[in-house]
N, CA, C and O atoms as a GROMACS GRO file, in nm:
protein
  612
    1MET      N    1  -3.883   2.000  -2.194
    1MET     CA    2  -3.858   1.864  -2.150
    1MET      C    3  -3.738   1.854  -2.058
    1MET      O    4  -3.721   1.754  -1.988
    2SER      N    5  -3.654   1.955  -2.055
    2SER     CA    6  -3.539   1.951  -1.966
    2SER      C    7  -3.574   2.002  -1.827
    2SER      O    8  -3.490   2.005  -1.738
    3ARG      N    9  -3.697   2.040  -1.810
    3ARG     CA   10  -3.740   2.097  -1.682
    3ARG      C   11  -3.724   2.001  -1.564
    3ARG      O   12  -3.669   2.043  -1.462
    4PRO      N   13  -3.770   1.874  -1.572
    4PRO     CA   14  -3.753   1.785  -1.457
    4PRO      C   15  -3.605   1.764  -1.422
    4PRO      O   16  -3.570   1.755  -1.304
    5ARG      N   17  -3.519   1.756  -1.522
    5ARG     CA   18  -3.376   1.737  -1.497
    5ARG      C   19  -3.319   1.860  -1.427
    5ARG      O   20  -3.242   1.848  -1.332
    6ASP      N   21  -3.358   1.979  -1.474
    6ASP     CA   22  -3.313   2.102  -1.410
    6ASP      C   23  -3.362   2.108  -1.265
    6ASP      O   24  -3.289   2.151  -1.176
    7SER      N   25  -3.484   2.065  -1.244
    7SER     CA   26  -3.542   2.065  -1.111
    7SER      C   27  -3.466   1.969  -1.019
    7SER      O   28  -3.439   2.001  -0.903
    8GLU      N   29  -3.430   1.852  -1.072
    8GLU     CA   30  -3.354   1.754  -0.994
    8GLU      C   31  -3.216   1.806  -0.960
    8GLU      O   32  -3.168   1.789  -0.847
    9LEU      N   33  -3.151   1.870  -1.056
    9LEU     CA   34  -3.019   1.928  -1.033
    9LEU      C   35  -3.027   2.039  -0.928
    9LEU      O   36  -2.942   2.048  -0.840
   10SER      N   37  -3.129   2.122  -0.939
   10SER     CA   38  -3.149   2.229  -0.842
   10SER      C   39  -3.173   2.173  -0.702
   10SER      O   40  -3.121   2.226  -0.604
   11LYS      N   41  -3.250   2.067  -0.693
   11LYS     CA   42  -3.278   2.003  -0.565
   11LYS      C   43  -3.149   1.947  -0.504
   11LYS      O   44  -3.124   1.961  -0.385
   12ARG      N   45  -3.067   1.883  -0.589
   12ARG     CA   46  -2.940   1.826  -0.543
   12ARG      C   47  -2.847   1.936  -0.490
   12ARG      O   48  -2.781   1.918  -0.387
   13ARG      N   49  -2.843   2.048  -0.562
   13ARG     CA   50  -2.759   2.161  -0.518
   13ARG      C   51  -2.807   2.216  -0.384
   13ARG      O   52  -2.726   2.245  -0.295
   14ARG      N   53  -2.938   2.230  -0.370
   14ARG     CA   54  -2.993   2.281  -0.243
   14ARG      C   55  -2.960   2.186  -0.128
   14ARG      O   56  -2.927   2.229  -0.018
   15THR      N   57  -2.971   2.056  -0.154
   15THR     CA   58  -2.939   1.957  -0.052
   15THR      C   59  -2.793   1.967  -0.011
   15THR      O   60  -2.762   1.968   0.108
   16MET      N   61  -2.703   1.976  -0.109
   16MET     CA   62  -2.560   1.988  -0.077
   16MET      C   63  -2.532   2.116  -0.001
   16MET      O   64  -2.456   2.116   0.096
   17ASP      N   65  -2.591   2.226  -0.044
   17ASP     CA   66  -2.572   2.353   0.028
   17ASP      C   67  -2.618   2.340   0.173
   17ASP      O   68  -2.551   2.389   0.265
   18ARG      N   69  -2.731   2.276   0.192
   18ARG     CA   70  -2.787   2.258   0.326
   18ARG      C   71  -2.695   2.170   0.412
   18ARG      O   72  -2.671   2.200   0.529
   19VAL      N   73  -2.642   2.062   0.352
   19VAL     CA   74  -2.557   1.971   0.428
   19VAL      C   75  -2.421   2.034   0.458
   19VAL      O   76  -2.370   2.021   0.570
   20LEU      N   77  -2.363   2.103   0.362
   20LEU     CA   78  -2.236   2.171   0.389
   20LEU      C   79  -2.253   2.279   0.495
   20LEU      O   80  -2.167   2.297   0.581
   21SER      N   81  -2.364   2.350   0.491
   21SER     CA   82  -2.393   2.449   0.595
   21SER      C   83  -2.412   2.381   0.731
   21SER      O   84  -2.372   2.434   0.834
   22ALA      N   85  -2.474   2.265   0.730
   22ALA     CA   86  -2.493   2.189   0.854
   22ALA      C   87  -2.359   2.147   0.912
   22ALA      O   88  -2.340   2.149   1.034
   23ILE      N   89  -2.267   2.108   0.826
   23ILE     CA   90  -2.133   2.070   0.874
   23ILE      C   91  -2.066   2.191   0.938
   23ILE      O   92  -2.011   2.182   1.048
   24ILE      N   93  -2.071   2.304   0.870
   24ILE     CA   94  -2.010   2.426   0.923
   24ILE      C   95  -2.076   2.466   1.055
   24ILE      O   96  -2.009   2.518   1.145
   25GLY      N   97  -2.205   2.443   1.066
   25GLY     CA   98  -2.279   2.481   1.186
   25GLY      C   99  -2.290   2.372   1.292
   25GLY      O  100  -2.365   2.386   1.388
   26SER      N  101  -2.216   2.263   1.274
   26SER     CA  102  -2.214   2.152   1.373
   26SER      C  103  -2.351   2.089   1.392
   26SER      O  104  -2.382   2.043   1.502
   27ARG      N  105  -2.431   2.085   1.288
   27ARG     CA  106  -2.565   2.025   1.298
   27ARG      C  107  -2.559   1.880   1.250
   27ARG      O  108  -2.594   1.849   1.136
   28VAL      N  109  -2.515   1.793   1.340
   28VAL     CA  110  -2.493   1.652   1.309
   28VAL      C  111  -2.621   1.585   1.261
   28VAL      O  112  -2.618   1.507   1.166
   29SER      N  113  -2.732   1.614   1.324
   29SER     CA  114  -2.859   1.548   1.289
   29SER      C  115  -2.902   1.580   1.146
   29SER      O  116  -2.962   1.496   1.080
   30THR      N  117  -2.872   1.699   1.097
   30THR     CA  118  -2.905   1.735   0.959
   30THR      C  119  -2.824   1.652   0.861
   30THR      O  120  -2.876   1.605   0.760
   31VAL      N  121  -2.696   1.633   0.891
   31VAL     CA  122  -2.610   1.551   0.805
   31VAL      C  123  -2.658   1.407   0.807
   31VAL      O  124  -2.669   1.343   0.702
   32ALA      N  125  -2.686   1.355   0.925
   32ALA     CA  126  -2.734   1.217   0.938
   32ALA      C  127  -2.865   1.197   0.862
   32ALA      O  128  -2.883   1.095   0.796
   33SER      N  129  -2.954   1.292   0.872
   33SER     CA  130  -3.083   1.284   0.803
   33SER      C  131  -3.064   1.281   0.651
   33SER      O  132  -3.131   1.204   0.582
   34ALA      N  133  -2.974   1.363   0.600
   34ALA     CA  134  -2.948   1.366   0.455
   34ALA      C  135  -2.891   1.233   0.408
   34ALA      O  136  -2.926   1.184   0.300
   35LEU      N  137  -2.803   1.174   0.487
   35LEU     CA  138  -2.746   1.043   0.451
   35LEU      C  139  -2.854   0.936   0.453
   35LEU      O  140  -2.860   0.852   0.363
   36ARG      N  141  -2.938   0.938   0.555
   36ARG     CA  142  -3.050   0.842   0.560
   36ARG      C  143  -3.145   0.862   0.443
   36ARG      O  144  -3.208   0.768   0.396
   37GLY      N  145  -3.156   0.986   0.397
   37GLY     CA  146  -3.244   1.019   0.285
   37GLY      C  147  -3.186   0.984   0.149
   37GLY      O  148  -3.250   1.008   0.046
   38GLY      N  149  -3.065   0.929   0.147
   38GLY     CA  150  -3.008   0.883   0.021
   38GLY      C  151  -2.892   0.964  -0.034
   38GLY      O  152  -2.839   0.930  -0.140
   39LEU      N  153  -2.850   1.069   0.034
   39LEU     CA  154  -2.735   1.146  -0.013
   39LEU      C  155  -2.610   1.060  -0.003
   39LEU      O  156  -2.580   1.004   0.103
   40SER      N  157  -2.536   1.049  -0.112
   40SER     CA  158  -2.412   0.973  -0.111
   40SER      C  159  -2.309   1.045  -0.025
   40SER      O  160  -2.292   1.166  -0.038
   41PRO      N  161  -2.240   0.973   0.064
   41PRO     CA  162  -2.139   1.037   0.147
   41PRO      C  163  -2.017   1.083   0.068
   41PRO      O  164  -1.932   1.156   0.120
   42ASN      N  165  -2.007   1.040  -0.058
   42ASN     CA  166  -1.895   1.082  -0.144
   42ASN      C  167  -1.933   1.198  -0.236
   42ASN      O  168  -1.854   1.235  -0.324
   43THR      N  169  -2.050   1.254  -0.218
   43THR     CA  170  -2.097   1.363  -0.302
   43THR      C  171  -2.011   1.487  -0.282
   43THR      O  172  -1.968   1.518  -0.171
   44ALA      N  173  -1.988   1.558  -0.393
   44ALA     CA  174  -1.920   1.687  -0.388
   44ALA      C  175  -2.016   1.793  -0.440
   44ALA      O  176  -2.104   1.764  -0.522
   45ASP      N  177  -2.000   1.915  -0.393
   45ASP     CA  178  -2.084   2.023  -0.444
   45ASP      C  179  -2.035   2.067  -0.581
   45ASP      O  180  -1.939   2.011  -0.634
   46GLU      N  181  -2.098   2.168  -0.638
   46GLU     CA  182  -2.064   2.211  -0.774
   46GLU      C  183  -1.922   2.267  -0.783
   46GLU      O  184  -1.867   2.277  -0.893
   47ASN      N  185  -1.862   2.302  -0.670
   47ASN     CA  186  -1.724   2.350  -0.668
   47ASN      C  187  -1.624   2.238  -0.646
   47ASN      O  188  -1.503   2.259  -0.658
   48GLY      N  189  -1.673   2.119  -0.615
   48GLY     CA  190  -1.586   2.005  -0.592
   48GLY      C  191  -1.558   1.975  -0.446
   48GLY      O  192  -1.480   1.884  -0.416
   49THR      N  193  -1.619   2.049  -0.355
   49THR     CA  194  -1.596   2.028  -0.212
   49THR      C  195  -1.672   1.905  -0.164
   49THR      O  196  -1.793   1.894  -0.184
   50THR      N  197  -1.600   1.812  -0.102
   50THR     CA  198  -1.664   1.692  -0.049
   50THR      C  199  -1.707   1.714   0.096
   50THR      O  200  -1.654   1.800   0.166
   51LEU      N  201  -1.802   1.634   0.138
   51LEU     CA  202  -1.853   1.644   0.275
   51LEU      C  203  -1.743   1.612   0.377
   51LEU      O  204  -1.729   1.682   0.477
   52LEU      N  205  -1.667   1.505   0.351
   52LEU     CA  206  -1.565   1.465   0.447
   52LEU      C  207  -1.454   1.569   0.458
   52LEU      O  208  -1.404   1.594   0.568
   53TYR      N  209  -1.417   1.629   0.347
   53TYR     CA  210  -1.315   1.734   0.352
   53TYR      C  211  -1.366   1.851   0.437
   53TYR      O  212  -1.294   1.900   0.524
   54GLN      N  213  -1.488   1.894   0.413
   54GLN     CA  214  -1.544   2.007   0.488
   54GLN      C  215  -1.551   1.975   0.637
   54GLN      O  216  -1.522   2.060   0.720
   55ALA      N  217  -1.591   1.853   0.670
   55ALA     CA  218  -1.599   1.814   0.810
   55ALA      C  219  -1.460   1.812   0.875
   55ALA      O  220  -1.445   1.850   0.991
   56ALA      N  221  -1.359   1.768   0.800
   56ALA     CA  222  -1.222   1.766   0.852
   56ALA      C  223  -1.171   1.908   0.875
   56ALA      O  224  -1.108   1.936   0.977
   57VAL      N  225  -1.199   1.998   0.782
   57VAL     CA  226  -1.159   2.138   0.798
   57VAL      C  227  -1.222   2.197   0.924
   57VAL      O  228  -1.156   2.268   1.000
   58GLN      N  229  -1.349   2.168   0.944
   58GLN     CA  230  -1.424   2.227   1.056
   58GLN      C  231  -1.392   2.161   1.190
   58GLN      O  232  -1.431   2.212   1.296
   59GLY      N  233  -1.322   2.048   1.187
   59GLY     CA  234  -1.291   1.978   1.312
   59GLY      C  235  -1.411   1.908   1.372
   59GLY      O  236  -1.421   1.894   1.494
   60GLU      N  237  -1.502   1.864   1.286
   60GLU     CA  238  -1.627   1.801   1.331
   60GLU      C  239  -1.609   1.650   1.350
   60GLU      O  240  -1.633   1.572   1.258
   61THR      N  241  -1.567   1.611   1.469
   61THR     CA  242  -1.534   1.472   1.499
   61THR      C  243  -1.650   1.377   1.471
   61THR      O  244  -1.632   1.275   1.404
   62GLU      N  245  -1.767   1.409   1.520
   62GLU     CA  246  -1.881   1.318   1.504
   62GLU      C  247  -1.918   1.301   1.356
   62GLU      O  248  -1.953   1.191   1.314
   63ILE      N  249  -1.910   1.406   1.279
   63ILE     CA  250  -1.943   1.398   1.137
   63ILE      C  251  -1.832   1.324   1.062
   63ILE      O  252  -1.861   1.246   0.971
   64VAL      N  253  -1.707   1.348   1.099
   64VAL     CA  254  -1.596   1.274   1.036
   64VAL      C  255  -1.610   1.125   1.066
   64VAL      O  256  -1.577   1.043   0.981
   65ARG      N  257  -1.657   1.089   1.182
   65ARG     CA  258  -1.680   0.948   1.215
   65ARG      C  259  -1.797   0.893   1.133
   65ARG      O  260  -1.790   0.781   1.083
   66MET      N  261  -1.902   0.971   1.120
   66MET     CA  262  -2.024   0.928   1.054
   66MET      C  263  -2.005   0.902   0.904
   66MET      O  264  -2.053   0.802   0.851
   67LEU      N  265  -1.934   0.991   0.836
   67LEU     CA  266  -1.926   0.983   0.690
   67LEU      C  267  -1.856   0.856   0.640
   67LEU      O  268  -1.912   0.789   0.553
   68PRO      N  269  -1.736   0.820   0.689
   68PRO     CA  270  -1.677   0.693   0.643
   68PRO      C  271  -1.762   0.572   0.683
   68PRO      O  272  -1.769   0.475   0.608
   69ASP      N  273  -1.825   0.578   0.799
   69ASP     CA  274  -1.912   0.468   0.839
   69ASP      C  275  -2.029   0.454   0.742
   69ASP      O  276  -2.083   0.344   0.726
   70ALA      N  277  -2.068   0.563   0.677
   70ALA     CA  278  -2.176   0.561   0.578
   70ALA      C  279  -2.122   0.532   0.437
   70ALA      O  280  -2.200   0.524   0.341
   71GLY      N  281  -1.990   0.515   0.424
   71GLY     CA  282  -1.932   0.479   0.295
   71GLY      C  283  -1.844   0.584   0.230
   71GLY      O  284  -1.797   0.562   0.118
   72ALA      N  285  -1.820   0.696   0.295
   72ALA     CA  286  -1.733   0.799   0.236
   72ALA      C  287  -1.590   0.746   0.226
   72ALA      O  288  -1.539   0.682   0.318
   73ASP      N  289  -1.527   0.773   0.114
   73ASP     CA  290  -1.389   0.733   0.090
   73ASP      C  291  -1.296   0.834   0.157
   73ASP      O  292  -1.294   0.950   0.116
   74PRO      N  293  -1.219   0.793   0.259
   74PRO     CA  294  -1.132   0.889   0.326
   74PRO      C  295  -1.015   0.937   0.240
   74PRO      O  296  -0.944   1.030   0.277
   75ASN      N  297  -0.997   0.873   0.125
   75ASN     CA  298  -0.889   0.913   0.034
   75ASN      C  299  -0.939   0.989  -0.088
   75ASN      O  300  -0.863   1.015  -0.181
   76GLN      N  301  -1.069   1.024  -0.089
   76GLN     CA  302  -1.124   1.102  -0.200
   76GLN      C  303  -1.081   1.247  -0.185
   76GLN      O  304  -1.105   1.310  -0.081
   77GLU      N  305  -1.019   1.299  -0.288
   77GLU     CA  306  -0.973   1.437  -0.285
   77GLU      C  307  -1.088   1.533  -0.313
   77GLU      O  308  -1.171   1.508  -0.401
   78SER      N  309  -1.092   1.640  -0.240
   78SER     CA  310  -1.187   1.747  -0.261
   78SER      C  311  -1.126   1.842  -0.363
   78SER      O  312  -1.009   1.878  -0.351
   79HIS      N  313  -1.203   1.882  -0.462
   79HIS     CA  314  -1.146   1.960  -0.572
   79HIS      C  315  -1.187   2.106  -0.573
   79HIS      O  316  -1.173   2.174  -0.675
   80GLY      N  317  -1.238   2.155  -0.462
   80GLY     CA  318  -1.267   2.298  -0.452
   80GLY      C  319  -1.136   2.376  -0.450
   80GLY      O  320  -1.028   2.317  -0.439
   81LEU      N  321  -1.146   2.505  -0.460
   81LEU     CA  322  -1.028   2.592  -0.460
   81LEU      C  323  -0.942   2.568  -0.336
   81LEU      O  324  -0.991   2.579  -0.224
   82SER      N  325  -0.816   2.536  -0.357
   82SER     CA  326  -0.719   2.514  -0.248
   82SER      C  327  -0.760   2.400  -0.154
   82SER      O  328  -0.726   2.404  -0.036
   83GLU      N  329  -0.830   2.302  -0.204
   83GLU     CA  330  -0.871   2.188  -0.121
   83GLU      C  331  -0.792   2.064  -0.162
   83GLU      O  332  -0.715   2.066  -0.258
   84GLY      N  333  -0.812   1.958  -0.088
   84GLY     CA  334  -0.740   1.834  -0.116
   84GLY      C  335  -0.796   1.720  -0.035
   84GLY      O  336  -0.917   1.696  -0.033
   85LEU      N  337  -0.707   1.648   0.033
   85LEU     CA  338  -0.745   1.530   0.109
   85LEU      C  339  -0.794   1.565   0.250
   85LEU      O  340  -0.741   1.656   0.313
   86PRO      N  341  -0.896   1.494   0.298
   86PRO     CA  342  -0.943   1.518   0.434
   86PRO      C  343  -0.833   1.504   0.539
   86PRO      O  344  -0.826   1.583   0.633
   87LEU      N  345  -0.745   1.404   0.523
   87LEU     CA  346  -0.638   1.385   0.620
   87LEU      C  347  -0.544   1.505   0.622
   87LEU      O  348  -0.500   1.548   0.728
   88CYS      N  349  -0.513   1.558   0.505
   88CYS     CA  350  -0.426   1.676   0.499
   88CYS      C  351  -0.493   1.797   0.563
   88CYS      O  352  -0.428   1.876   0.631
   89ALA      N  353  -0.623   1.811   0.541
   89ALA     CA  354  -0.696   1.923   0.602
   89ALA      C  355  -0.692   1.915   0.754
   89ALA      O  356  -0.668   2.015   0.822
   90ALA      N  357  -0.714   1.796   0.807
   90ALA     CA  358  -0.711   1.778   0.953
   90ALA      C  359  -0.570   1.800   1.008
   90ALA      O  360  -0.554   1.863   1.113
   91ALA      N  361  -0.470   1.748   0.939
   91ALA     CA  362  -0.331   1.761   0.985
   91ALA      C  363  -0.285   1.906   0.982
   91ALA      O  364  -0.217   1.952   1.074
   92CYS      N  365  -0.321   1.977   0.878
   92CYS     CA  366  -0.283   2.118   0.862
   92CYS      C  367  -0.336   2.203   0.976
   92CYS      O  368  -0.272   2.300   1.018
   93ARG      N  369  -0.452   2.167   1.026
   93ARG     CA  370  -0.517   2.245   1.132
   93ARG      C  371  -0.488   2.192   1.272
   93ARG      O  372  -0.537   2.245   1.371
   94GLY      N  373  -0.407   2.085   1.279
   94GLY     CA  374  -0.372   2.029   1.409
   94GLY      C  375  -0.486   1.955   1.476
   94GLY      O  376  -0.488   1.943   1.599
   95HIS      N  377  -0.580   1.904   1.398
   95HIS     CA  378  -0.691   1.825   1.453
   95HIS      C  379  -0.642   1.680   1.470
   95HIS      O  380  -0.681   1.591   1.394
   96THR      N  381  -0.558   1.659   1.570
   96THR     CA  382  -0.491   1.530   1.588
   96THR      C  383  -0.588   1.415   1.604
   96THR      O  384  -0.567   1.308   1.547
   97GLU      N  385  -0.694   1.433   1.680
   97GLU     CA  386  -0.791   1.323   1.698
   97GLU      C  387  -0.863   1.292   1.567
   97GLU      O  388  -0.897   1.176   1.542
   98LEU      N  389  -0.887   1.392   1.485
   98LEU     CA  390  -0.948   1.366   1.354
   98LEU      C  391  -0.850   1.291   1.265
   98LEU      O  392  -0.890   1.203   1.189
   99VAL      N  393  -0.722   1.326   1.273
   99VAL     CA  394  -0.620   1.254   1.196
   99VAL      C  395  -0.623   1.106   1.237
   99VAL      O  396  -0.623   1.018   1.151
  100ARG      N  397  -0.626   1.080   1.367
  100ARG     CA  398  -0.633   0.942   1.416
  100ARG      C  399  -0.758   0.871   1.363
  100ARG      O  400  -0.752   0.758   1.316
  101LEU      N  401  -0.870   0.939   1.370
  101LEU     CA  402  -0.997   0.883   1.324
  101LEU      C  403  -0.993   0.852   1.175
  101LEU      O  404  -1.036   0.745   1.132
  102LEU      N  405  -0.941   0.945   1.095
  102LEU     CA  406  -0.932   0.922   0.950
  102LEU      C  407  -0.837   0.807   0.919
  102LEU      O  408  -0.865   0.726   0.830
  103LEU      N  409  -0.726   0.799   0.989
  103LEU     CA  410  -0.634   0.686   0.969
  103LEU      C  411  -0.702   0.555   1.006
  103LEU      O  412  -0.686   0.455   0.936
  104ASP      N  413  -0.776   0.554   1.116
  104ASP     CA  414  -0.850   0.435   1.157
  104ASP      C  415  -0.954   0.394   1.053
  104ASP      O  416  -0.988   0.277   1.042
  105ARG      N  417  -1.005   0.492   0.978
  105ARG     CA  418  -1.108   0.465   0.876
  105ARG      C  419  -1.047   0.440   0.738
  105ARG      O  420  -1.120   0.431   0.639
  106GLY      N  421  -0.914   0.429   0.730
  106GLY     CA  422  -0.850   0.390   0.604
  106GLY      C  423  -0.780   0.498   0.526
  106GLY      O  424  -0.737   0.474   0.414
  107ALA      N  425  -0.766   0.617   0.582
  107ALA     CA  426  -0.693   0.723   0.510
  107ALA      C  427  -0.547   0.682   0.494
  107ALA      O  428  -0.486   0.627   0.585
  108ASP      N  429  -0.492   0.709   0.378
  108ASP     CA  430  -0.353   0.677   0.347
  108ASP      C  431  -0.263   0.781   0.413
  108ASP      O  432  -0.273   0.899   0.380
  109PRO      N  433  -0.174   0.740   0.506
  109PRO     CA  434  -0.089   0.839   0.573
  109PRO      C  435   0.010   0.906   0.478
  109PRO      O  436   0.069   1.009   0.512
  110ASN      N  437   0.028   0.848   0.359
  110ASN     CA  438   0.120   0.904   0.262
  110ASN      C  439   0.050   0.959   0.138
  110ASN      O  440   0.113   0.980   0.035
  111GLY      N  441  -0.081   0.982   0.149
  111GLY     CA  442  -0.155   1.039   0.037
  111GLY      C  443  -0.101   1.176   0.001
  111GLY      O  444  -0.070   1.257   0.088
  112ILE      N  445  -0.090   1.200  -0.128
  112ILE     CA  446  -0.033   1.326  -0.177
  112ILE      C  447  -0.144   1.408  -0.242
  112ILE      O  448  -0.220   1.356  -0.324
  113GLU      N  449  -0.152   1.534  -0.204
  113GLU     CA  450  -0.251   1.624  -0.263
  113GLU      C  451  -0.182   1.742  -0.330
  113GLU      O  452  -0.070   1.780  -0.293
  114ASN      N  453  -0.248   1.798  -0.428
  114ASN     CA  454  -0.204   1.925  -0.490
  114ASN      C  455  -0.053   1.935  -0.507
  114ASN      O  456   0.008   2.034  -0.465
  115GLY      N  457   0.006   1.836  -0.567
  115GLY     CA  458   0.151   1.837  -0.580
  115GLY      C  459   0.213   1.755  -0.470
  115GLY      O  460   0.159   1.650  -0.434
  116PRO      N  461   0.324   1.799  -0.414
  116PRO     CA  462   0.397   1.713  -0.321
  116PRO      C  463   0.358   1.725  -0.174
  116PRO      O  464   0.440   1.692  -0.088
  117MET      N  465   0.239   1.769  -0.143
  117MET     CA  466   0.202   1.786  -0.002
  117MET      C  467   0.133   1.662   0.054
  117MET      O  468   0.044   1.605  -0.008
  118THR      N  469   0.177   1.622   0.173
  118THR     CA  470   0.117   1.511   0.246
  118THR      C  471   0.066   1.565   0.380
  118THR      O  472   0.092   1.680   0.416
  119ALA      N  473  -0.006   1.481   0.452
  119ALA     CA  474  -0.052   1.521   0.585
  119ALA      C  475   0.067   1.553   0.676
  119ALA      O  476   0.063   1.649   0.753
  120LEU      N  477   0.172   1.472   0.666
  120LEU     CA  478   0.291   1.496   0.748
  120LEU      C  479   0.356   1.630   0.712
  120LEU      O  480   0.395   1.706   0.801
  121ALA      N  481   0.367   1.657   0.584
  121ALA     CA  482   0.426   1.785   0.541
  121ALA      C  483   0.344   1.902   0.595
  121ALA      O  484   0.401   2.001   0.643
  122TRP      N  485   0.211   1.892   0.587
  122TRP     CA  486   0.126   1.999   0.639
  122TRP      C  487   0.142   2.015   0.789
  122TRP      O  488   0.154   2.127   0.839
  123ALA      N  489   0.142   1.904   0.862
  123ALA     CA  490   0.154   1.910   1.008
  123ALA      C  491   0.289   1.969   1.050
  123ALA      O  492   0.296   2.045   1.147
  124ARG      N  493   0.394   1.935   0.978
  124ARG     CA  494   0.526   1.991   1.009
  124ARG      C  495   0.529   2.140   0.977
  124ARG      O  496   0.577   2.220   1.056
  125TRP      N  497   0.477   2.176   0.860
  125TRP     CA  498   0.481   2.315   0.814
  125TRP      C  499   0.400   2.407   0.905
  125TRP      O  500   0.438   2.521   0.930
  126THR      N  501   0.287   2.356   0.954
  126THR     CA  502   0.201   2.438   1.040
  126THR      C  503   0.229   2.416   1.189
  126THR      O  504   0.156   2.465   1.276
  127LYS      N  505   0.335   2.343   1.216
  127LYS     CA  506   0.388   2.326   1.353
  127LYS      C  507   0.287   2.264   1.451
  127LYS      O  508   0.248   2.324   1.551
  128HIS      N  509   0.247   2.141   1.418
  128HIS     CA  510   0.159   2.064   1.506
  128HIS      C  511   0.232   1.935   1.545
  128HIS      O  512   0.209   1.830   1.484
  129PRO      N  513   0.319   1.941   1.648
  129PRO     CA  514   0.405   1.826   1.681
  129PRO      C  515   0.329   1.700   1.721
  129PRO      O  516   0.375   1.590   1.690
  130ASP      N  517   0.215   1.712   1.788
  130ASP     CA  518   0.139   1.592   1.824
  130ASP      C  519   0.087   1.521   1.700
  130ASP      O  520   0.084   1.398   1.694
  131THR      N  521   0.045   1.599   1.602
  131THR     CA  522  -0.004   1.542   1.477
  131THR      C  523   0.112   1.478   1.400
  131THR      O  524   0.096   1.370   1.344
  132VAL      N  525   0.227   1.544   1.398
  132VAL     CA  526   0.346   1.489   1.333
  132VAL      C  527   0.380   1.354   1.395
  132VAL      O  528   0.402   1.256   1.324
  133GLU      N  529   0.384   1.350   1.527
  133GLU     CA  530   0.419   1.226   1.598
  133GLU      C  531   0.322   1.113   1.564
  133GLU      O  532   0.364   1.001   1.537
  134LEU      N  533   0.193   1.143   1.565
  134LEU     CA  534   0.092   1.042   1.532
  134LEU      C  535   0.111   0.991   1.390
  134LEU      O  536   0.109   0.870   1.366
  135LEU      N  537   0.128   1.081   1.296
  135LEU     CA  538   0.145   1.040   1.156
  135LEU      C  539   0.268   0.951   1.139
  135LEU      O  540   0.262   0.851   1.067
  136LEU      N  541   0.378   0.986   1.203
  136LEU     CA  542   0.498   0.903   1.195
  136LEU      C  543   0.474   0.765   1.257
  136LEU      O  544   0.518   0.664   1.203
  137GLU      N  545   0.405   0.762   1.371
  137GLU     CA  546   0.371   0.634   1.435
  137GLU      C  547   0.285   0.547   1.345
  137GLU      O  548   0.294   0.424   1.349
  138ARG      N  549   0.201   0.610   1.264
  138ARG     CA  550   0.107   0.537   1.179
  138ARG      C  551   0.158   0.513   1.038
  138ARG      O  552   0.082   0.474   0.949
  139GLY      N  553   0.288   0.536   1.015
  139GLY     CA  554   0.349   0.496   0.888
  139GLY      C  555   0.372   0.606   0.788
  139GLY      O  556   0.408   0.578   0.673
  140ALA      N  557   0.352   0.730   0.825
  140ALA     CA  558   0.379   0.839   0.730
  140ALA      C  559   0.528   0.844   0.700
  140ALA      O  560   0.612   0.829   0.789
  141SER      N  561   0.559   0.863   0.575
  141SER     CA  562   0.697   0.869   0.530
  141SER      C  563   0.745   1.014   0.526
  141SER      O  564   0.669   1.105   0.494
  142LEU      N  565   0.872   1.031   0.559
  142LEU     CA  566   0.930   1.165   0.546
  142LEU      C  567   0.950   1.201   0.400
  142LEU      O  568   0.962   1.319   0.366
  143ASP      N  569   0.955   1.100   0.313
  143ASP     CA  570   0.972   1.124   0.170
  143ASP      C  571   0.885   1.027   0.091
  143ASP      O  572   0.936   0.932   0.031
  144PRO      N  573   0.752   1.049   0.089
  144PRO     CA  574   0.662   0.954   0.024
  144PRO      C  575   0.682   0.943  -0.126
  144PRO      O  576   0.655   0.838  -0.184
  145ILE      N  577   0.730   1.049  -0.189
  145ILE     CA  578   0.752   1.042  -0.334
  145ILE      C  579   0.867   0.946  -0.364
  145ILE      O  580   0.856   0.863  -0.453
  146ALA      N  581   0.976   0.958  -0.289
  146ALA     CA  582   1.089   0.867  -0.309
  146ALA      C  583   1.051   0.725  -0.270
  146ALA      O  584   1.091   0.629  -0.336
  147ASP      N  585   0.974   0.710  -0.161
  147ASP     CA  586   0.934   0.577  -0.116
  147ASP      C  587   0.842   0.508  -0.216
  147ASP      O  588   0.841   0.386  -0.226
  148ALA      N  589   0.765   0.586  -0.291
  148ALA     CA  590   0.672   0.529  -0.389
  148ALA      C  591   0.737   0.501  -0.523
  148ALA      O  592   0.681   0.429  -0.605
  149ALA      N  593   0.855   0.557  -0.546
  149ALA     CA  594   0.922   0.539  -0.675
  149ALA      C  595   0.973   0.396  -0.688
  149ALA      O  596   1.025   0.339  -0.592
  150PRO      N  597   0.959   0.338  -0.808
  150PRO     CA  598   1.012   0.202  -0.828
  150PRO      C  599   1.165   0.205  -0.821
  150PRO      O  600   1.227   0.304  -0.858
  151PRO      N  601   1.224   0.097  -0.772
  151PRO     CA  602   1.370   0.094  -0.765
  151PRO      C  603   1.432   0.105  -0.903
  151PRO      O  604   1.381   0.048  -1.000
  152SER      N  605   1.541   0.178  -0.912
  152SER     CA  606   1.609   0.192  -1.041
  152SER      C  607   1.717   0.085  -1.052
  152SER      O  608   1.772   0.039  -0.952
  153ASP      N  609   1.744   0.048  -1.175
  153ASP     CA  610   1.847  -0.055  -1.199
  153ASP      C  611   1.984   0.004  -1.206
  153ASP      O  612   2.082  -0.069  -1.226
   0.00000   0.00000   0.00000
């Protein structure tokens, strides 16, 4: 009796594998087709990797634009090994236009992933001055942890 459920789970895994491969291979139409077919844009694979995170890592501008427009949360953290926020992934790799796009779609410029790392910290650490400048212009804090702390009496 668990067979249909196993079959559905297997189908979902195959779909995610196909879509993540499409993102890596720049196959925009495959991603669009899966979304039209009912795939949630916030879906993560069995390792925790989200579609938007993978698209940000790959520098896929059209897919990064498509996913939030389809309802993907730009602040959803990807939980795969060494993964985190889409904005941090784009900033770390110096994908400045993707950073702009994610900010325009609602990404928090001070979102913190995997401990104290922010998009600004990643951009500074990996030496992407254009990305640093954009993040500062868009409200990124040099010390988001201190800025988020309630005032002490």
